[in-house]
TORNU-571821 format. One record per residue (C-alpha): residue in one letter; y, x negated, z. Coordinates in Angstrom, 1 decimal. Each point is the difference from the previous one (the first is absolute). Layout:
{code:a | py:Y | px:X | pz:Z} .
...
END
This chain:
{code:m | py:-77.1 | px:-8.1 | pz:11.3} .
{code:g | py:0.5 | px:-0.9 | pz:-3.1} .
{code:k | py:1.6 | px:3.5 | pz:-1.1} .
{code:n | py:3.8 | px:1.2 | pz:-0.6} .
{code:y | py:1.5 | px:2.7 | pz:1.6} .
{code:l | py:3.3 | px:1.5 | pz:-0.5} .
{code:i | py:1.4 | px:1.6 | pz:3.5} .
{code:e | py:2.1 | px:2.9 | pz:-0.9} .
{code:g | py:3.0 | px:1.7 | pz:2.8} .
{code:t | py:2.6 | px:-0.9 | pz:1.6} .
{code:n | py:0.6 | px:-3.2 | pz:2.1} .
{code:k | py:0.0 | px:0.9 | pz:4.1} .
{code:q | py:2.5 | px:-1.3 | pz:1.9} .
{code:m | py:-0.2 | px:-2.6 | pz:2.6} .
{code:p | py:1.8 | px:0.3 | pz:3.0} .
{code:w | py:1.4 | px:-3.5 | pz:0.3} .
{code:k | py:2.8 | px:-0.8 | pz:2.5} .
{code:v | py:2.4 | px:-2.3 | pz:-1.0} .
{code:t | py:1.0 | px:-2.4 | pz:2.6} .
{code:g | py:3.0 | px:-1.8 | pz:-1.2} .
{code:e | py:-1.6 | px:-3.5 | pz:0.3} .
{code:m | py:1.0 | px:-2.5 | pz:-2.9} .
{code:e | py:-2.2 | px:-2.8 | pz:-1.5} .
{code:k | py:-0.3 | px:-1.8 | pz:-3.2} .
{code:v | py:-2.8 | px:0.4 | pz:-2.3} .
{code:a | py:0.0 | px:-1.7 | pz:-3.2} .
{code:g | py:3.1 | px:-1.2 | pz:0.1} .
{code:y | py:1.3 | px:4.5 | pz:0.4} .
{code:n | py:1.6 | px:0.8 | pz:3.0} .
{code:c | py:-3.1 | px:2.9 | pz:1.9} .
{code:m | py:0.2 | px:2.6 | pz:2.2} .
{code:k | py:-2.3 | px:0.4 | pz:2.5} .
{code:a | py:-2.0 | px:3.9 | pz:0.3} .
{code:t | py:-3.3 | px:1.1 | pz:1.7} .
{code:l | py:-2.1 | px:2.0 | pz:0.1} .
{code:q | py:-3.5 | px:1.8 | pz:1.8} .
{code:d | py:-2.3 | px:0.6 | pz:-3.2} .
{code:s | py:-2.6 | px:2.0 | pz:1.2} .
{code:a | py:-1.2 | px:1.2 | pz:-3.6} .
{code:n | py:-2.8 | px:-2.0 | pz:-1.1} .
{code:m | py:-3.3 | px:-0.1 | pz:2.4} .
{code:q | py:1.8 | px:-2.5 | pz:3.2} .
{code:p | py:3.5 | px:0.5 | pz:1.0} .
{code:r | py:1.6 | px:-3.5 | pz:-1.0} .
{code:k | py:3.9 | px:-0.7 | pz:1.7} .
{code:v | py:2.2 | px:-1.4 | pz:-3.3} .
{code:i | py:3.1 | px:-1.6 | pz:-0.1} .
{code:a | py:1.5 | px:-0.6 | pz:-3.9} .
{code:w | py:2.9 | px:-1.8 | pz:-1.1} .
{code:f | py:1.8 | px:1.7 | pz:-2.8} .
{code:t | py:3.3 | px:-1.2 | pz:-1.8} .
{code:t | py:2.4 | px:2.7 | pz:-1.7} .
{code:d | py:1.1 | px:-3.2 | pz:-2.5} .
{code:i | py:-2.8 | px:1.5 | pz:-1.7} .
{code:p | py:0.2 | px:4.0 | pz:-0.1} .
{code:i | py:-3.4 | px:1.1 | pz:-0.7} .
{code:s | py:-2.1 | px:1.5 | pz:2.7} .
{code:v | py:-3.0 | px:-1.9 | pz:-0.6} .
{code:g | py:-2.8 | px:-2.4 | pz:1.7} .
{code:p | py:-3.2 | px:-1.1 | pz:0.4} .
{code:d | py:-2.8 | px:1.6 | pz:1.1} .
{code:r | py:0.9 | px:3.5 | pz:-0.5} .
{code:f | py:3.0 | px:-1.0 | pz:2.1} .
{code:g | py:3.8 | px:1.5 | pz:-0.9} .
{code:a | py:2.2 | px:2.8 | pz:0.5} .
{code:l | py:2.8 | px:-2.0 | pz:1.9} .
{code:l | py:3.3 | px:-0.8 | pz:-1.7} .
{code:g | py:-1.3 | px:-3.2 | pz:-1.9} .
{code:m | py:-2.6 | px:-2.1 | pz:-1.0} .
{code:i | py:-2.5 | px:-1.1 | pz:2.5} .
{code:l | py:0.3 | px:-3.9 | pz:-0.1} .
{code:k | py:-2.5 | px:-0.5 | pz:3.2} .
{code:i | py:-2.2 | px:1.8 | pz:1.9} .
{code:d | py:-2.1 | px:-0.8 | pz:3.2} .
{code:v | py:-2.8 | px:2.6 | pz:0.7} .
{code:n | py:-1.3 | px:-0.6 | pz:3.8} .
{code:d | py:1.3 | px:-2.8 | pz:0.8} .
{code:g | py:-1.4 | px:-2.3 | pz:-2.4} .
{code:e | py:-2.3 | px:2.0 | pz:-1.2} .
{code:v | py:0.8 | px:0.2 | pz:-3.3} .
{code:t | py:3.3 | px:-1.5 | pz:-1.2} .
{code:y | py:1.4 | px:0.3 | pz:-3.6} .
{code:l | py:3.0 | px:-2.7 | pz:-1.2} .
{code:a | py:2.1 | px:-0.1 | pz:-2.8} .
{code:t | py:1.1 | px:-3.3 | pz:-0.5} .
{code:k | py:1.3 | px:0.3 | pz:-3.5} .
{code:i | py:1.9 | px:2.9 | pz:-1.4} .
{code:d | py:0.1 | px:-0.7 | pz:-4.0} .
{code:a | py:2.9 | px:2.8 | pz:-1.1} .
{code:r | py:0.1 | px:0.3 | pz:-4.1} .
{code:p | py:0.6 | px:2.8 | pz:-2.0} .
{code:l | py:-3.3 | px:1.7 | pz:-1.3} .
{code:k | py:-0.8 | px:0.3 | pz:-3.8} .
{code:k | py:-0.9 | px:3.9 | pz:-1.1} .
{code:g | py:-3.7 | px:0.8 | pz:0.7} .
{code:e | py:-0.3 | px:-3.3 | pz:2.1} .
{code:i | py:-0.8 | px:2.8 | pz:3.4} .
{code:e | py:-2.0 | px:2.8 | pz:-1.0} .
{code:a | py:-1.4 | px:3.4 | pz:2.2} .
{code:p | py:-3.9 | px:-0.1 | pz:-0.1} .
{code:t | py:-1.8 | px:2.5 | pz:-2.0} .
{code:k | py:-3.6 | px:-1.0 | pz:0.1} .
{code:g | py:-2.1 | px:1.1 | pz:3.2} .
{code:k | py:-0.9 | px:3.3 | pz:2.2} .
{code:k | py:3.1 | px:2.0 | pz:1.3} .
{code:m | py:-0.6 | px:0.9 | pz:4.1} .
{code:t | py:2.7 | px:0.3 | pz:2.8} .
{code:e | py:0.5 | px:-2.4 | pz:2.3} .
{code:d | py:-2.4 | px:2.1 | pz:2.8} .
{code:e | py:-2.5 | px:0.4 | pz:-2.3} .
{code:f | py:-0.4 | px:-4.3 | pz:-0.7} .
{code:r | py:0.3 | px:-0.7 | pz:3.5} .
{code:k | py:-3.2 | px:2.5 | pz:0.9} .
{code:m | py:-1.5 | px:-1.9 | pz:-3.0} .
{code:m | py:0.6 | px:-3.2 | pz:1.0} .
{code:e | py:-1.4 | px:0.9 | pz:3.7} .
{code:e | py:-3.2 | px:1.4 | pz:-1.8} .
{code:e | py:-0.4 | px:-3.4 | pz:-1.9} .
{code:m | py:0.8 | px:-2.1 | pz:3.2} .
{code:k | py:-2.6 | px:1.2 | pz:1.9} .
{code:k | py:-2.3 | px:-0.1 | pz:-2.6} .
{code:m | py:0.7 | px:-3.7 | pz:0.2} .
{code:g | py:-0.4 | px:-0.4 | pz:3.8} .
{code:g | py:3.7 | px:0.7 | pz:0.6} .
{code:p | py:1.6 | px:2.2 | pz:2.6} .
{code:g | py:-2.0 | px:2.2 | pz:1.7} .
{code:n | py:-2.8 | px:-2.1 | pz:-0.7} .
{code:r | py:-1.2 | px:-3.2 | pz:1.7} .
{code:m | py:-0.3 | px:-3.3 | pz:-1.8} .
{code:i | py:-0.1 | px:-3.4 | pz:0.8} .
{code:i | py:0.9 | px:-3.0 | pz:-2.0} .
{code:r | py:-1.0 | px:-3.9 | pz:1.3} .
{code:n | py:1.3 | px:-2.9 | pz:-2.0} .
END
């Protein structure tokens, strides 16, 4: 929408189930975890592959809360996939990454509500819109 927002609050824990199954992703040994996510407008089945070799609890598209970095995600059996192909680990220079300071402050719930309202205005969930090529 061309605006910046600062989402305040704590990250919500995700109820991951670690299976113990292993797979190599981008040269790292990764462990499989599954999640039935119903936080969005439609429930989704998520499979993540994470590595404890990079002990940072982050991943793509708001996924995280595992014991290491998520390098591969599959949402709804291939509907959406994320895959790390290369990891370039290096020390950061001082000031290279800074926390954002500009943008409207709001909670995650306020942000979601605002986004849902904007989607309805544009014909998203709740409205019917047909797009043809």
